C-alpha positions in Angstrom: -55.0 -8.7 -49.0 -58.5 -8.0 -47.6 -59.2 -5.6 -44.8 -60.4 -8.4 -42.5 -57.1 -10.3 -43.1 -55.0 -7.2 -42.3 -57.0 -6.6 -39.1 -56.5 -10.2 -38.0 -52.8 -10.0 -38.6 -52.6 -6.7 -36.6 -54.5 -8.3 -33.7 -52.2 -11.3 -33.8 -49.1 -9.1 -33.8 -50.4 -6.9 -30.9 -51.3 -10.0 -28.8 -48.0 -11.7 -29.6 -46.0 -8.6 -28.6 -47.9 -8.2 -25.3 -47.4 -11.9 -24.5 -43.7 -11.8 -25.3 -43.2 -8.7 -23.1 -45.0 -10.4 -20.2 -43.0 -13.6 -20.5 -39.8 -11.6 -20.8 -40.8 -9.6 -17.7 -41.3 -12.8 -15.6 -38.4 -14.7 -17.2 -35.7 -12.2 -18.2 -33.0 -14.8 -19.0 -35.2 -16.7 -21.5 -33.9 -17.1 -25.1 -35.5 -14.8 -27.7 -36.5 -17.8 -29.8 -38.4 -19.3 -26.9 -40.2 -16.1 -26.2 -41.2 -15.6 -29.8 -42.4 -19.2 -30.3 -44.3 -19.3 -27.0 -46.0 -15.9 -27.6 -47.0 -17.0 -31.1 -48.4 -20.3 -29.9 -50.4 -18.7 -27.1 -51.7 -15.9 -29.4 -52.8 -18.5 -32.0 -54.6 -20.7 -29.4 -56.2 -17.6 -27.8 -57.4 -16.2 -31.1 -58.6 -19.6 -32.3 -60.8 -20.1 -29.2 -60.2 -23.8 -29.9 -57.8 -26.6 -28.8 -57.7 -28.2 -32.3 -54.2 -28.1 -33.6 -55.4 -27.1 -37.1 -57.6 -24.3 -35.8 -54.7 -22.9 -33.8 -52.3 -23.3 -36.7 -54.8 -21.4 -39.0 -54.4 -18.3 -36.8 -50.6 -18.2 -37.4 -49.8 -15.3 -39.8 -47.5 -17.3 -42.1 -48.1 -18.3 -45.7 -47.8 -22.0 -45.7 -50.1 -25.1 -46.0 -52.4 -26.3 -43.2 -50.3 -29.4 -42.5 -47.1 -27.4 -41.9 -48.9 -25.0 -39.5 -50.4 -27.9 -37.5 -46.9 -29.5 -37.4 -45.4 -26.3 -36.0 -48.0 -26.1 -33.3 -47.4 -29.8 -32.4 -43.6 -29.1 -32.2 -44.1 -26.2 -29.9 -46.3 -28.2 -27.6 -43.7 -30.9 -27.4 -40.9 -28.4 -26.6 -39.5 -29.3 -23.2 -37.1 -26.4 -22.9 -39.0 -25.1 -19.8 -41.9 -26.5 -17.8 -45.3 -25.2 -18.6 -46.1 -24.4 -15.0 -42.7 -22.6 -14.6 -43.4 -20.4 -17.6 -47.0 -19.6 -17.1 -47.5 -19.6 -13.3 -46.5 -15.9 -13.0 -48.6 -14.9 -16.0 -51.7 -16.7 -14.5 -51.1 -15.2 -11.1 -50.8 -11.8 -12.5 -54.0 -12.3 -14.6 -56.0 -13.6 -11.7 -54.8 -10.9 -9.4 -56.6 -8.5 -11.7 -59.8 -10.2 -10.8 -59.5 -9.7 -7.1 -62.8 -8.8 -5.6 -64.7 -9.9 -8.7 -66.7 -13.0 -9.2 -65.2 -15.3 -11.8 -66.3 -18.7 -13.1 -63.5 -21.2 -13.6 -64.2 -23.8 -16.2 -62.2 -27.1 -16.0 -62.4 -29.5 -18.9 -61.2 -33.0 -18.0 -59.4 -35.0 -20.7 -62.3 -37.4 -21.2 -64.7 -34.5 -22.2 -63.9 -34.0 -25.9 -65.9 -32.1 -28.4 -66.1 -33.6 -31.9 -62.8 -33.1 -33.6 -61.1 -31.8 -30.5 -57.4 -32.4 -30.2 -56.4 -35.9 -29.1 -53.9 -35.4 -26.4 -52.0 -38.4 -27.7 -51.3 -36.5 -30.8 -49.2 -34.1 -28.7 -47.5 -36.5 -26.2 -48.7 -39.9 -25.1 -48.3 -39.2 -21.4 -50.1 -35.8 -21.3 -53.6 -35.1 -20.4 -55.4 -32.1 -21.9 -56.7 -29.6 -19.4 -58.3 -26.2 -19.7 -59.2 -23.6 -17.1 -60.2 -20.1 -17.8 -62.0 -17.1 -16.2 -65.1 -17.0 -18.4 -65.6 -13.4 -19.5 -68.0 -13.8 -22.4 -65.8 -15.7 -24.9 -65.1 -19.4 -25.4 -62.5 -20.7 -23.0 -59.1 -21.3 -24.6 -57.1 -24.3 -23.6 -54.4 -23.2 -21.2 -52.2 -26.2 -21.6 -51.6 -29.9 -21.6 -50.1 -31.8 -18.7 
């Protein structure tokens, strides 16, 4: 295993752990499986800096084929166990509170604005619209969710 691959796995594990801890803090009664899956999904999307299902799946630290990774990402996005806003509102509020008094630039990406090869929201769920908003801090904005 190359040094670069080991570093990527370590970064993924550290981010996943921090995300799981934050979700558990805001939702103490959540199932461990839900916490693990959500934290892995968000870590993969964040590290991929891309909303393509294949790009997000490629960041998952599992040894399997590309199609299986993409299928796992799609399954997690379709999971209706808890609402996206219910789960991530406290995380977003906590993150944005850290920017108090600082200038930030919010970037909104409407569903009609797609880059070549970007995820088609109908691949996730026919009634969802893809949206992205982020505080731009020198990196590409990750997609925060679909609604």
